[in-house]
N, C-alpha and C positions, 0 to 999 in steps of 0.2 A: 620572838616574834618571827614567824615564818615568812619567808620571801615568796613572792608569786611562784617563781620557779620550784621552790621546795614544795609548796602546797599542790602545785601541778603534778610533781613527781609521785607524791602520796596518792593523789587521785588515780593516776596511771597504774600504780602498783596495786590498789585496791581492785581495779578492772582486771588486771592481769591475773590476780589470785582467783577471781570468779571464773576467768577464762581457763585456767589451769584445772580447777575442779570440774567445770563443764566439760572439758575434754575427756577427763577421766570417766565421767558418768556416761558420756556418748560411747566411749570404747567398751565400757562394761556392759551397757545395754545391747550393743552388737554382739558381745561375746556370749550372752545368755540367749540371744535370739534363736529360735529354732530353725534349723536349716541354713545358718550363717556359714559362710566358706571361711575356714580357719585352718591353716596348714599346720600350725604348731601351737596347740592349746597350751601346753605346759610353758612354752616361751612366752606366750601372751600373758599368761597369769602372772609369771615372774616379772614381766615388763611393767604390768599395771602396779604390782606391789612396789617395785623399785622406784617407779615415777611418784607414786603417792609418798614414799619414804623420802624422796628428795624434796617434794613441795613442802611437807611438814618440817624437816630438818632446816631447809634453806630459808623458809618463810617466817617459821614460828619458833626458832631456837634462839632468837635475840642476838644472832652473830652480827647483824648489821643494824647500827643505831639509827641510821638515816638512809633514805632512798638514793639511788644514783642511777645514771643512764646505763652504766656497764653492768650493774646488777640486774636490772630489766633485761638487757640484751642477753645476759648469759642464761636467764630463764627461758627466753624464747629459743635460744639455740637447743636447750634441752627438750623443750616442747617439740621442736622439728624432729629430733632424733627419736623422741617416743612416737610420733606420728608416722615416721618412716619405718620404724620396726613393725608397727601395727599393719601399715599398708602392705608391707612386704609379705606378711603372713596371712593377709586376707584377700589376695587375688591381684596384687599389683595395682596397676592403673586402673583396673576394673573395679577395685574395692570402693565401696560407698564412703570409706573413711578418707579417700583422697581429698575430699572437700574440706577436710579439716585444715588443710594448708592454707585455705583462704582466710581463716580466723587469724592465723599468725601473720599472713602478709598484710592484712588490714591494720592490725594492731601496730605492728612495726612502722608502717608508713605513716600512721598517725601520731606516733609518740617518739620513735627512736631515730628519725631523720633518714635522709636518702641513702647515706653510706652503708649504715646497718641493714636497711631494707634491701638494698641492691645486693649485699653479701648474701643475706638469707635467701633472696630470690634466686640468686645463682645457685646456691646449694639444693634448694627445691627443684630447679630446673634439671640439675645434674641428676638428682634422684629420679626424676620423672623420665627422662631420655634413657636412663639405665633400665628402668623397669618396663618401658615401652618397647624395647628392642624385640622381645618375643612377639609381640602383637603385630608389628608392622615390618619386620625384617626376617620373616620366616625363610624366605627364599634369597636372602642377601639384600643388600642395599638397593633401594629404588626411589626414584623422584617422587612417585605417587605415594609411597609408604612414608617417606619423609614429610611430605606436605600434609598428609593426613595426620600426622603426629603433631605437626605445628598447629594446624587448625584446631586440633583437640586441646591443645595446651594454651592456646590463644586467650581464652577468658581469664586465666592466672595472670598473664601478662597485662591484659587490659585493666584488670582490677587493681594490680600493683601501680600501674601508671596513673590511673585516674585518682586513686587514693593518695599518691604522692602529691599530685597537683592540689587536691584538697587540702592536704597536711600544710603545704607551703603557703596557701592562702589563709589558713587559720593561724600560722605561725606569724606571718606578717600582721594580721589584725591583733594577734595576742601581744606583739611587741609593741604595736602602737597603744593599745589599752595600758600596758605595763608603764610605758613612758609617761603617759597621762597621770596614772596613779602615783607615780614616783616624783613628779615635777611640780614645783611651785609655779603657778600661773603667772605671776607678775614677775618674778626675777629670771625664771628658767632654771633655778638651782634645784636640788634635791629638796623634797619637802620633809615634814616631821616623820612620817611613816617610813620613808626611804632611810632617813637618817638612823631611826632606831634600829633598823635591820642591819645597817652598816656598823653601827656601834657594837651590836652583839657579836657580829663577825670579828670585828677588830679584837674585841676583849677576849674571844676564844683563841685567837691567834697569838695574842700576847702571852696568855697562859701557856699554850702549847710550845711556843719557840722561845719564850723567855724574852721577848722583845717588846718593851714598854712603848707607850704612846701617851700623848698628852690632848688635853680638851680645851678649846676656848669657848667662852660664851660671851657674845657681844651684843650690846643693846645700844641703839641710837639715842643719844641724849636730846631731850626736849623736842621730839618729833611733834607732839601734840601742838605746840606753839607754832610750828610751821604749818600744820594742818589748819590751825585756827586763823593764821594770818594770810596764807596763800591759797588754802584749799587743798583737798585731799589728792587731787591730781598732782599737785606739786609735791605732796608728801610721798606719794608713790614713786615720783621721780627721784626723790632723794633716796628712797630705800633702794631703788635700782642702782643709783650711783654708788652707794655704799657697798652693795654686793659686788659691783664691777671692781671697785678699788680693793676689796679684801681679796677677791679671786685672783687679781693680778700680783698679790703679795704672797700667794702660796705656791707650793709645788704641784705638780701633776699628780703625785701620789696622795696628796692630802685631799680631804672631803670638806666642803663647805655646803651647809644646808641652811635654809630659812626655817627657823623653828616656829615662827609665828609672830604676827605683827611686825614690829621692828626688831625683832631678836633674831640673831644668827648664831650657829654653833659650827665649830671646825674641829675635825679629827687631824691631828698632826701625827701621821704614821712614823713609828720608831724614832721619837723625839722626846728627849728629856725635858723635865720641868723647867731647868735653866734656860735651855734653848728655846722652849716655848714661850717663855717670858720675852725674850729678844724679838721672837716672831710677832707677839702681841704688840710690843711697843713700836715696831715697824708699821704694823697695820694701823695703830691709833694715829700715828704721825701722819700717815698717808691720808687717812680720812679727814684729819684735821685741816690738811692743806688742799682739800677738794671742795669746790664750789661750782655752782652754775647759775645762769641768769634765768629769773622767772618775772615777767612783767616789769622788767627794768630794774629789779632788785637782784642782789646777789644772795643766793641761798646756800647756806653751809650748815654743817652740824659736826658734832664730835661723837665719839663712842666711849662707853665704858666696858672694860673687859674682865672677866674672870678666868683664871687659868688653874687647872688641876691636872695632876699626873696620874696615870693608872698605877694601881698598887698590886703587885703580884700576889700579895698575902691576902688581898680582899676577895679573890675568886671572881667568878662571873658577875656576881651583884657587887661590884667594887664601890658603888655609890659615887662614881666620878662625876655624873651629872649634878648631883646634890651639892657636891664639894665646889664644882665650878660655879653653880648658881649662887652659892653663899658668898663666893669671891667676887662675882659680878655685883652683888648688892652692897658689898663692902666698897667697891669703886664708886658705886653711886654715892654712898655715905660720906666718901672722901672728897666729894666735890665734883664728881663725873670727869670724863675725859682723862681716865687714869687706868692703870692696870694693876690687879691684885692677885696674888699667887699665895 
């Protein structure tokens, strides 16, 4: 299961691929345009062939199994170099291809963050001022020539600034939506979707680095009787209390999620099965000794826990969830309020 960030990067990558080919088509159209100003036709032709070869080899050779920010950034740097070469041989700052820089600025600001955008904008600025010297400094440096150059370049700065502001607003909204999509509304814990993403990532890490982990599945005992006797509001309060007690029994590196209803799951990172059983017993005991008052009555509950360890031989589809679930129901059959591994 892909995380929201991974899905987003894949979307950005598809957009960048279309942008790369669009740039090549625009340059090619200018190249064949009658009367186009081209100082070095052979150099332009080789640049287009080299750029196309880069895009094909970098994007379609399967060298990269997943998209990353640095991969997209590298591609945008190559685009800038390609545009710079074309602009240099088609009239400098008077070239109609100068506006192609705007596509890179907008894409970087929306997808790659402020730092990368600032660095790329700095490079584009340096290229512009270098190419602009013959136009504005024919008779040496002058305030009026420098001012005219700044005014001419101002739209690039304005677009970079406004797009960065828009990207920051979109990022803030995106993070809020991601938080909502990953969070259980009642307990504030990670929800089932977020847990599945985390479990897949932890499994891959365990295989890559040879560091196992363990999984706990916890289920509140007799929650239905609490709901029937005191109402669902008290039942919800009990679920929240159990979540708090379990969370307090874990390390910061462990992950607790509400899997659904009165069922919770825990990923114990870099933890052996024996150690996981000890943690499970500590959690079971802590929940057993927890209660709260509701309408003058003491409300308490116990939990049943199933424990399973990740198997290196099992591969990514280790079946750890199935084994932990079987152990959980074994605890239920043994009379509840117990741990099975």
